[in-house]
Jmol script that loads the backbone (N, CA, C; Angstrom):
load data "model"
ATOM      1  N   MET A   1    -109.285 -10.007  75.063  1.00  0.00           N
ATOM      2  CA  MET A   1    -109.955  -9.251  74.010  1.00  0.00           C
ATOM      3  C   MET A   1    -111.379  -8.955  74.450  1.00  0.00           C
ATOM      4  N   SER A   2    -111.818  -7.750  74.173  1.00  0.00           N
ATOM      5  CA  SER A   2    -113.133  -7.313  74.615  1.00  0.00           C
ATOM      6  C   SER A   2    -113.954  -6.855  73.411  1.00  0.00           C
ATOM      7  N   ASN A   3    -115.260  -7.102  73.471  1.00  0.00           N
ATOM      8  CA  ASN A   3    -116.158  -6.658  72.412  1.00  0.00           C
ATOM      9  C   ASN A   3    -116.791  -5.313  72.740  1.00  0.00           C
ATOM     10  N   GLU A   4    -116.420  -4.732  73.881  1.00  0.00           N
ATOM     11  CA  GLU A   4    -117.029  -3.461  74.270  1.00  0.00           C
ATOM     12  C   GLU A   4    -116.543  -2.345  73.355  1.00  0.00           C
ATOM     13  N   GLN A   5    -117.484  -1.510  72.965  1.00  0.00           N
ATOM     14  CA  GLN A   5    -117.153  -0.356  72.136  1.00  0.00           C
ATOM     15  C   GLN A   5    -117.176   0.898  72.998  1.00  0.00           C
ATOM     16  N   ALA A   6    -116.349   1.856  72.642  1.00  0.00           N
ATOM     17  CA  ALA A   6    -116.371   3.139  73.332  1.00  0.00           C
ATOM     18  C   ALA A   6    -117.682   3.843  73.000  1.00  0.00           C
ATOM     19  N   PRO A   7    -118.220   4.596  73.954  1.00  0.00           N
ATOM     20  CA  PRO A   7    -119.450   5.325  73.639  1.00  0.00           C
ATOM     21  C   PRO A   7    -119.187   6.336  72.533  1.00  0.00           C
ATOM     22  N   PRO A   8    -120.198   6.620  71.721  1.00  0.00           N
ATOM     23  CA  PRO A   8    -119.996   7.580  70.633  1.00  0.00           C
ATOM     24  C   PRO A   8    -119.650   8.961  71.198  1.00  0.00           C
ATOM     25  N   THR A   9    -118.796   9.672  70.485  1.00  0.00           N
ATOM     26  CA  THR A   9    -118.469  11.027  70.945  1.00  0.00           C
ATOM     27  C   THR A   9    -119.637  11.940  70.633  1.00  0.00           C
ATOM     28  N   ARG A  10    -119.835  12.918  71.503  1.00  0.00           N
ATOM     29  CA  ARG A  10    -120.898  13.888  71.276  1.00  0.00           C
ATOM     30  C   ARG A  10    -120.553  15.165  72.015  1.00  0.00           C
ATOM     31  N   LEU A  11    -121.104  16.242  71.510  1.00  0.00           N
ATOM     32  CA  LEU A  11    -120.936  17.559  72.101  1.00  0.00           C
ATOM     33  C   LEU A  11    -122.267  17.955  72.715  1.00  0.00           C
ATOM     34  N   THR A  12    -122.245  18.380  73.977  1.00  0.00           N
ATOM     35  CA  THR A  12    -123.462  18.822  74.646  1.00  0.00           C
ATOM     36  C   THR A  12    -123.310  20.291  75.027  1.00  0.00           C
ATOM     37  N   ILE A  13    -124.325  21.073  74.679  1.00  0.00           N
ATOM     38  CA  ILE A  13    -124.346  22.497  75.001  1.00  0.00           C
ATOM     39  C   ILE A  13    -125.572  22.756  75.878  1.00  0.00           C
ATOM     40  N   ASP A  14    -125.339  23.304  77.075  1.00  0.00           N
ATOM     41  CA  ASP A  14    -126.436  23.655  77.978  1.00  0.00           C
ATOM     42  C   ASP A  14    -126.741  25.137  77.827  1.00  0.00           C
ATOM     43  N   VAL A  15    -128.000  25.462  77.529  1.00  0.00           N
ATOM     44  CA  VAL A  15    -128.412  26.839  77.262  1.00  0.00           C
ATOM     45  C   VAL A  15    -129.505  27.241  78.253  1.00  0.00           C
ATOM     46  N   ASP A  16    -129.340  28.441  78.835  1.00  0.00           N
ATOM     47  CA  ASP A  16    -130.367  29.017  79.696  1.00  0.00           C
ATOM     48  C   ASP A  16    -130.829  30.332  79.088  1.00  0.00           C
ATOM     49  N   ILE A  17    -132.153  30.481  78.973  1.00  0.00           N
ATOM     50  CA  ILE A  17    -132.758  31.721  78.485  1.00  0.00           C
ATOM     51  C   ILE A  17    -133.683  32.210  79.592  1.00  0.00           C
ATOM     52  N   LYS A  18    -133.348  33.379  80.156  1.00  0.00           N
ATOM     53  CA  LYS A  18    -134.143  33.912  81.270  1.00  0.00           C
ATOM     54  C   LYS A  18    -134.197  35.430  81.170  1.00  0.00           C
ATOM     55  N   SER A  19    -135.393  35.967  81.136  1.00  0.00           N
ATOM     56  CA  SER A  19    -135.622  37.426  81.095  1.00  0.00           C
ATOM     57  C   SER A  19    -134.849  38.094  79.964  1.00  0.00           C
ATOM     58  N   GLY A  20    -134.768  37.430  78.804  1.00  0.00           N
ATOM     59  CA  GLY A  20    -134.091  37.999  77.647  1.00  0.00           C
ATOM     60  C   GLY A  20    -132.588  37.813  77.637  1.00  0.00           C
ATOM     61  N   ASN A  21    -132.034  37.224  78.689  1.00  0.00           N
ATOM     62  CA  ASN A  21    -130.596  36.945  78.758  1.00  0.00           C
ATOM     63  C   ASN A  21    -130.326  35.506  78.374  1.00  0.00           C
ATOM     64  N   VAL A  22    -129.223  35.296  77.646  1.00  0.00           N
ATOM     65  CA  VAL A  22    -128.877  33.966  77.151  1.00  0.00           C
ATOM     66  C   VAL A  22    -127.490  33.585  77.658  1.00  0.00           C
ATOM     67  N   THR A  23    -127.383  32.368  78.172  1.00  0.00           N
ATOM     68  CA  THR A  23    -126.097  31.802  78.572  1.00  0.00           C
ATOM     69  C   THR A  23    -125.986  30.428  77.928  1.00  0.00           C
ATOM     70  N   PRO A  24    -124.930  30.114  77.213  1.00  0.00           N
ATOM     71  CA  PRO A  24    -123.783  30.950  76.874  1.00  0.00           C
ATOM     72  C   PRO A  24    -124.092  31.854  75.684  1.00  0.00           C
ATOM     73  N   THR A  25    -123.195  32.808  75.443  1.00  0.00           N
ATOM     74  CA  THR A  25    -123.258  33.664  74.266  1.00  0.00           C
ATOM     75  C   THR A  25    -121.883  33.655  73.604  1.00  0.00           C
ATOM     76  N   ASN A  26    -121.877  33.409  72.296  1.00  0.00           N
ATOM     77  CA  ASN A  26    -120.644  33.400  71.492  1.00  0.00           C
ATOM     78  C   ASN A  26    -119.599  32.396  71.981  1.00  0.00           C
ATOM     79  N   GLN A  27    -120.042  31.246  72.469  1.00  0.00           N
ATOM     80  CA  GLN A  27    -119.117  30.205  72.900  1.00  0.00           C
ATOM     81  C   GLN A  27    -118.444  29.579  71.671  1.00  0.00           C
ATOM     82  N   GLN A  28    -117.148  29.301  71.762  1.00  0.00           N
ATOM     83  CA  GLN A  28    -116.385  28.680  70.669  1.00  0.00           C
ATOM     84  C   GLN A  28    -116.171  27.210  71.014  1.00  0.00           C
ATOM     85  N   LEU A  29    -116.648  26.308  70.132  1.00  0.00           N
ATOM     86  CA  LEU A  29    -116.595  24.874  70.391  1.00  0.00           C
ATOM     87  C   LEU A  29    -116.073  24.127  69.176  1.00  0.00           C
ATOM     88  N   ASN A  30    -115.717  22.857  69.377  1.00  0.00           N
ATOM     89  CA  ASN A  30    -115.249  21.992  68.293  1.00  0.00           C
ATOM     90  C   ASN A  30    -116.056  20.707  68.280  1.00  0.00           C
ATOM     91  N   ALA A  31    -116.280  20.183  67.076  1.00  0.00           N
ATOM     92  CA  ALA A  31    -116.978  18.906  66.914  1.00  0.00           C
ATOM     93  C   ALA A  31    -116.477  18.255  65.635  1.00  0.00           C
ATOM     94  N   GLY A  32    -116.733  16.967  65.503  1.00  0.00           N
ATOM     95  CA  GLY A  32    -116.359  16.244  64.302  1.00  0.00           C
ATOM     96  C   GLY A  32    -117.532  16.135  63.343  1.00  0.00           C
ATOM     97  N   VAL A  33    -117.224  15.895  62.081  1.00  0.00           N
ATOM     98  CA  VAL A  33    -118.269  15.654  61.080  1.00  0.00           C
ATOM     99  C   VAL A  33    -119.086  14.441  61.528  1.00  0.00           C
ATOM    100  N   LYS A  34    -120.399  14.575  61.473  1.00  0.00           N
ATOM    101  CA  LYS A  34    -121.374  13.537  61.853  1.00  0.00           C
ATOM    102  C   LYS A  34    -121.346  13.191  63.344  1.00  0.00           C
ATOM    103  N   GLU A  35    -120.645  14.004  64.140  1.00  0.00           N
ATOM    104  CA  GLU A  35    -120.669  13.820  65.588  1.00  0.00           C
ATOM    105  C   GLU A  35    -122.017  14.299  66.118  1.00  0.00           C
ATOM    106  N   GLN A  36    -122.561  13.559  67.062  1.00  0.00           N
ATOM    107  CA  GLN A  36    -123.840  13.931  67.664  1.00  0.00           C
ATOM    108  C   GLN A  36    -123.666  15.218  68.471  1.00  0.00           C
ATOM    109  N   ILE A  37    -124.509  16.213  68.217  1.00  0.00           N
ATOM    110  CA  ILE A  37    -124.504  17.466  68.965  1.00  0.00           C
ATOM    111  C   ILE A  37    -125.867  17.582  69.642  1.00  0.00           C
ATOM    112  N   ILE A  38    -125.829  17.810  70.950  1.00  0.00           N
ATOM    113  CA  ILE A  38    -127.054  17.902  71.741  1.00  0.00           C
ATOM    114  C   ILE A  38    -127.099  19.282  72.380  1.00  0.00           C
ATOM    115  N   ILE A  39    -128.216  19.967  72.200  1.00  0.00           N
ATOM    116  CA  ILE A  39    -128.422  21.257  72.850  1.00  0.00           C
ATOM    117  C   ILE A  39    -129.563  21.090  73.841  1.00  0.00           C
ATOM    118  N   ARG A  40    -129.266  21.332  75.123  1.00  0.00           N
ATOM    119  CA  ARG A  40    -130.266  21.232  76.186  1.00  0.00           C
ATOM    120  C   ARG A  40    -130.637  22.650  76.598  1.00  0.00           C
ATOM    121  N   VAL A  41    -131.948  22.943  76.599  1.00  0.00           N
ATOM    122  CA  VAL A  41    -132.413  24.311  76.808  1.00  0.00           C
ATOM    123  C   VAL A  41    -133.398  24.379  77.970  1.00  0.00           C
ATOM    124  N   ASN A  42    -133.153  25.363  78.845  1.00  0.00           N
ATOM    125  CA  ASN A  42    -134.128  25.798  79.847  1.00  0.00           C
ATOM    126  C   ASN A  42    -134.502  27.215  79.450  1.00  0.00           C
ATOM    127  N   SER A  43    -135.801  27.479  79.223  1.00  0.00           N
ATOM    128  CA  SER A  43    -136.193  28.792  78.720  1.00  0.00           C
ATOM    129  C   SER A  43    -137.481  29.270  79.363  1.00  0.00           C
ATOM    130  N   ASP A  44    -137.542  30.590  79.581  1.00  0.00           N
ATOM    131  CA  ASP A  44    -138.788  31.188  80.082  1.00  0.00           C
ATOM    132  C   ASP A  44    -139.554  31.889  78.959  1.00  0.00           C
ATOM    133  N   ALA A  45    -139.074  31.726  77.688  1.00  0.00           N
ATOM    134  CA  ALA A  45    -139.745  32.353  76.546  1.00  0.00           C
ATOM    135  C   ALA A  45    -139.599  31.473  75.312  1.00  0.00           C
ATOM    136  N   ALA A  46    -140.572  31.555  74.428  1.00  0.00           N
ATOM    137  CA  ALA A  46    -140.506  30.815  73.167  1.00  0.00           C
ATOM    138  C   ALA A  46    -139.508  31.505  72.230  1.00  0.00           C
ATOM    139  N   ASP A  47    -138.822  30.707  71.407  1.00  0.00           N
ATOM    140  CA  ASP A  47    -137.874  31.242  70.428  1.00  0.00           C
ATOM    141  C   ASP A  47    -137.659  30.157  69.389  1.00  0.00           C
ATOM    142  N   GLU A  48    -136.835  30.465  68.409  1.00  0.00           N
ATOM    143  CA  GLU A  48    -136.451  29.474  67.411  1.00  0.00           C
ATOM    144  C   GLU A  48    -134.938  29.346  67.430  1.00  0.00           C
ATOM    145  N   LEU A  49    -134.476  28.117  67.573  1.00  0.00           N
ATOM    146  CA  LEU A  49    -133.054  27.806  67.541  1.00  0.00           C
ATOM    147  C   LEU A  49    -132.712  27.420  66.111  1.00  0.00           C
ATOM    148  N   HIS A  50    -131.729  28.106  65.532  1.00  0.00           N
ATOM    149  CA  HIS A  50    -131.371  27.842  64.148  1.00  0.00           C
ATOM    150  C   HIS A  50    -129.905  27.475  64.077  1.00  0.00           C
ATOM    151  N   VAL A  51    -129.604  26.358  63.397  1.00  0.00           N
ATOM    152  CA  VAL A  51    -128.242  25.879  63.216  1.00  0.00           C
ATOM    153  C   VAL A  51    -127.878  26.084  61.754  1.00  0.00           C
ATOM    154  N   HIS A  52    -126.917  26.979  61.496  1.00  0.00           N
ATOM    155  CA  HIS A  52    -126.489  27.293  60.129  1.00  0.00           C
ATOM    156  C   HIS A  52    -125.421  26.289  59.716  1.00  0.00           C
ATOM    157  N   SER A  53    -125.866  25.134  59.237  1.00  0.00           N
ATOM    158  CA  SER A  53    -124.964  24.044  58.873  1.00  0.00           C
ATOM    159  C   SER A  53    -125.479  23.378  57.607  1.00  0.00           C
ATOM    160  N   THR A  54    -124.743  22.376  57.168  1.00  0.00           N
ATOM    161  CA  THR A  54    -125.219  21.536  56.063  1.00  0.00           C
ATOM    162  C   THR A  54    -125.383  20.133  56.604  1.00  0.00           C
ATOM    163  N   PRO A  55    -126.617  19.632  56.737  1.00  0.00           N
ATOM    164  CA  PRO A  55    -127.884  20.330  56.482  1.00  0.00           C
ATOM    165  C   PRO A  55    -128.199  21.326  57.599  1.00  0.00           C
ATOM    166  N   GLU A  56    -129.073  22.309  57.282  1.00  0.00           N
ATOM    167  CA  GLU A  56    -129.519  23.268  58.292  1.00  0.00           C
ATOM    168  C   GLU A  56    -130.546  22.605  59.208  1.00  0.00           C
ATOM    169  N   HIS A  57    -130.622  23.121  60.433  1.00  0.00           N
ATOM    170  CA  HIS A  57    -131.577  22.597  61.409  1.00  0.00           C
ATOM    171  C   HIS A  57    -132.269  23.765  62.095  1.00  0.00           C
ATOM    172  N   SER A  58    -133.576  23.616  62.344  1.00  0.00           N
ATOM    173  CA  SER A  58    -134.340  24.594  63.115  1.00  0.00           C
ATOM    174  C   SER A  58    -135.151  23.847  64.158  1.00  0.00           C
ATOM    175  N   PHE A  59    -135.192  24.414  65.366  1.00  0.00           N
ATOM    176  CA  PHE A  59    -135.933  23.795  66.458  1.00  0.00           C
ATOM    177  C   PHE A  59    -136.754  24.870  67.153  1.00  0.00           C
ATOM    178  N   ASN A  60    -138.010  24.552  67.467  1.00  0.00           N
ATOM    179  CA  ASN A  60    -138.864  25.479  68.199  1.00  0.00           C
ATOM    180  C   ASN A  60    -138.632  25.295  69.691  1.00  0.00           C
ATOM    181  N   ILE A  61    -138.265  26.379  70.347  1.00  0.00           N
ATOM    182  CA  ILE A  61    -138.066  26.364  71.791  1.00  0.00           C
ATOM    183  C   ILE A  61    -139.349  26.840  72.440  1.00  0.00           C
ATOM    184  N   GLU A  62    -139.772  26.117  73.461  1.00  0.00           N
ATOM    185  CA  GLU A  62    -140.954  26.498  74.224  1.00  0.00           C
ATOM    186  C   GLU A  62    -140.519  27.139  75.536  1.00  0.00           C
ATOM    187  N   ALA A  63    -141.424  27.826  76.173  1.00  0.00           N
ATOM    188  CA  ALA A  63    -141.148  28.419  77.484  1.00  0.00           C
ATOM    189  C   ALA A  63    -141.315  27.343  78.546  1.00  0.00           C
ATOM    190  N   LYS A  64    -140.280  26.503  78.672  1.00  0.00           N
ATOM    191  CA  LYS A  64    -140.303  25.424  79.663  1.00  0.00           C
ATOM    192  C   LYS A  64    -138.875  24.898  79.869  1.00  0.00           C
ATOM    193  N   PRO A  65    -138.650  24.200  80.960  1.00  0.00           N
ATOM    194  CA  PRO A  65    -137.316  23.647  81.229  1.00  0.00           C
ATOM    195  C   PRO A  65    -137.098  22.315  80.517  1.00  0.00           C
ATOM    196  N   MET A  66    -135.853  21.883  80.518  1.00  0.00           N
ATOM    197  CA  MET A  66    -135.435  20.540  80.108  1.00  0.00           C
ATOM    198  C   MET A  66    -135.874  20.134  78.701  1.00  0.00           C
ATOM    199  N   GLN A  67    -135.574  20.985  77.714  1.00  0.00           N
ATOM    200  CA  GLN A  67    -135.811  20.642  76.317  1.00  0.00           C
ATOM    201  C   GLN A  67    -134.481  20.166  75.733  1.00  0.00           C
ATOM    202  N   SER A  68    -134.559  19.211  74.815  1.00  0.00           N
ATOM    203  CA  SER A  68    -133.331  18.674  74.237  1.00  0.00           C
ATOM    204  C   SER A  68    -133.486  18.546  72.725  1.00  0.00           C
ATOM    205  N   PHE A  69    -132.460  19.006  71.996  1.00  0.00           N
ATOM    206  CA  PHE A  69    -132.459  18.969  70.529  1.00  0.00           C
ATOM    207  C   PHE A  69    -131.155  18.329  70.070  1.00  0.00           C
ATOM    208  N   GLN A  70    -131.249  17.414  69.096  1.00  0.00           N
ATOM    209  CA  GLN A  70    -130.071  16.694  68.621  1.00  0.00           C
ATOM    210  C   GLN A  70    -129.934  16.835  67.117  1.00  0.00           C
ATOM    211  N   PHE A  71    -128.682  16.909  66.666  1.00  0.00           N
ATOM    212  CA  PHE A  71    -128.419  16.984  65.234  1.00  0.00           C
ATOM    213  C   PHE A  71    -126.974  16.588  64.969  1.00  0.00           C
ATOM    214  N   THR A  72    -126.652  16.414  63.708  1.00  0.00           N
ATOM    215  CA  THR A  72    -125.281  16.208  63.262  1.00  0.00           C
ATOM    216  C   THR A  72    -125.015  17.171  62.107  1.00  0.00           C
ATOM    217  N   VAL A  73    -123.739  17.391  61.828  1.00  0.00           N
ATOM    218  CA  VAL A  73    -123.328  18.255  60.730  1.00  0.00           C
ATOM    219  C   VAL A  73    -122.526  17.404  59.756  1.00  0.00           C
ATOM    220  N   ASP A  74    -122.892  17.444  58.480  1.00  0.00           N
ATOM    221  CA  ASP A  74    -122.276  16.582  57.471  1.00  0.00           C
ATOM    222  C   ASP A  74    -121.096  17.207  56.738  1.00  0.00           C
ATOM    223  N   VAL A  75    -120.978  18.544  56.791  1.00  0.00           N
ATOM    224  CA  VAL A  75    -119.946  19.236  56.016  1.00  0.00           C
ATOM    225  C   VAL A  75    -119.073  20.051  56.973  1.00  0.00           C
ATOM    226  N   PRO A  76    -117.743  19.898  56.903  1.00  0.00           N
ATOM    227  CA  PRO A  76    -116.868  20.655  57.796  1.00  0.00           C
ATOM    228  C   PRO A  76    -116.996  22.162  57.574  1.00  0.00           C
ATOM    229  N   GLY A  77    -116.685  22.912  58.627  1.00  0.00           N
ATOM    230  CA  GLY A  77    -116.713  24.371  58.550  1.00  0.00           C
ATOM    231  C   GLY A  77    -117.211  24.966  59.851  1.00  0.00           C
ATOM    232  N   LYS A  78    -117.405  26.280  59.852  1.00  0.00           N
ATOM    233  CA  LYS A  78    -117.915  26.979  61.032  1.00  0.00           C
ATOM    234  C   LYS A  78    -119.438  26.954  61.010  1.00  0.00           C
ATOM    235  N   VAL A  79    -120.016  26.571  62.128  1.00  0.00           N
ATOM    236  CA  VAL A  79    -121.468  26.438  62.255  1.00  0.00           C
ATOM    237  C   VAL A  79    -121.941  27.361  63.370  1.00  0.00           C
ATOM    238  N   ASP A  80    -122.805  28.314  63.023  1.00  0.00           N
ATOM    239  CA  ASP A  80    -123.375  29.209  64.032  1.00  0.00           C
ATOM    240  C   ASP A  80    -124.684  28.637  64.546  1.00  0.00           C
ATOM    241  N   VAL A  81    -124.862  28.692  65.868  1.00  0.00           N
ATOM    242  CA  VAL A  81    -126.097  28.278  66.526  1.00  0.00           C
ATOM    243  C   VAL A  81    -126.713  29.541  67.109  1.00  0.00           C
ATOM    244  N   GLU A  82    -127.890  29.916  66.596  1.00  0.00           N
ATOM    245  CA  GLU A  82    -128.480  31.214  66.931  1.00  0.00           C
ATOM    246  C   GLU A  82    -129.908  31.088  67.442  1.00  0.00           C
ATOM    247  N   LEU A  83    -130.284  32.074  68.244  1.00  0.00           N
ATOM    248  CA  LEU A  83    -131.683  32.270  68.634  1.00  0.00           C
ATOM    249  C   LEU A  83    -132.225  33.398  67.777  1.00  0.00           C
ATOM    250  N   HIS A  84    -133.295  33.140  67.042  1.00  0.00           N
ATOM    251  CA  HIS A  84    -133.778  34.131  66.093  1.00  0.00           C
ATOM    252  C   HIS A  84    -134.513  35.290  66.737  1.00  0.00           C
ATOM    253  N   LYS A  85    -135.422  35.032  67.663  1.00  0.00           N
ATOM    254  CA  LYS A  85    -136.192  36.137  68.254  1.00  0.00           C
ATOM    255  C   LYS A  85    -135.308  37.045  69.103  1.00  0.00           C
ATOM    256  N   LEU A  86    -134.393  36.466  69.866  1.00  0.00           N
ATOM    257  CA  LEU A  86    -133.496  37.263  70.703  1.00  0.00           C
ATOM    258  C   LEU A  86    -132.291  37.776  69.925  1.00  0.00           C
ATOM    259  N   ASN A  87    -132.090  37.281  68.702  1.00  0.00           N
ATOM    260  CA  ASN A  87    -130.991  37.697  67.839  1.00  0.00           C
ATOM    261  C   ASN A  87    -129.640  37.541  68.550  1.00  0.00           C
ATOM    262  N   LYS A  88    -129.422  36.349  69.134  1.00  0.00           N
ATOM    263  CA  LYS A  88    -128.184  36.048  69.861  1.00  0.00           C
ATOM    264  C   LYS A  88    -127.535  34.809  69.277  1.00  0.00           C
ATOM    265  N   THR A  89    -126.217  34.821  69.205  1.00  0.00           N
ATOM    266  CA  THR A  89    -125.466  33.631  68.815  1.00  0.00           C
ATOM    267  C   THR A  89    -125.066  32.911  70.084  1.00  0.00           C
ATOM    268  N   ILE A  90    -125.541  31.675  70.221  1.00  0.00           N
ATOM    269  CA  ILE A  90    -125.199  30.861  71.404  1.00  0.00           C
ATOM    270  C   ILE A  90    -123.759  30.372  71.281  1.00  0.00           C
ATOM    271  N   ALA A  91    -123.450  29.818  70.100  1.00  0.00           N
ATOM    272  CA  ALA A  91    -122.130  29.219  69.905  1.00  0.00           C
ATOM    273  C   ALA A  91    -121.762  29.180  68.442  1.00  0.00           C
ATOM    274  N   THR A  92    -120.466  29.138  68.204  1.00  0.00           N
ATOM    275  CA  THR A  92    -119.927  28.830  66.889  1.00  0.00           C
ATOM    276  C   THR A  92    -119.144  27.537  67.045  1.00  0.00           C
ATOM    277  N   ILE A  93    -119.511  26.539  66.252  1.00  0.00           N
ATOM    278  CA  ILE A  93    -118.882  25.226  66.354  1.00  0.00           C
ATOM    279  C   ILE A  93    -117.999  25.034  65.130  1.00  0.00           C
ATOM    280  N   GLN A  94    -116.715  24.764  65.365  1.00  0.00           N
ATOM    281  CA  GLN A  94    -115.793  24.446  64.273  1.00  0.00           C
ATOM    282  C   GLN A  94    -115.901  22.944  64.040  1.00  0.00           C
ATOM    283  N   VAL A  95    -116.475  22.566  62.899  1.00  0.00           N
ATOM    284  CA  VAL A  95    -116.682  21.152  62.591  1.00  0.00           C
ATOM    285  C   VAL A  95    -115.562  20.698  61.663  1.00  0.00           C
ATOM    286  N   GLN A  96    -114.851  19.652  62.074  1.00  0.00           N
ATOM    287  CA  GLN A  96    -113.720  19.138  61.296  1.00  0.00           C
ATOM    288  C   GLN A  96    -113.886  17.674  61.001  1.00  0.00           C
TER     289      GLN A  96
END
end "model"
wireframe off; spacefill off
backbone 0.3
color backbone group
């Protein structure tokens, strides 16, 4: 018998913003309710990352590499992750 626990599940999304182009765009992903979601951003421009979820989350992106933002979603449904200044949807996460 072991007391070791499995590491918590989490979803990681790597985002690159360069010269007005965003990768990924319109990615379809899945996550569980209250699952840790991490968005790692490398960007050459400032923007605002907005997560349309319950609760909603907003993060200020700076023009620099290796930024990390974490959140969870409490209510199941489709969650859009968008960049406001570039008006791009990075991903839609189906939370179950």
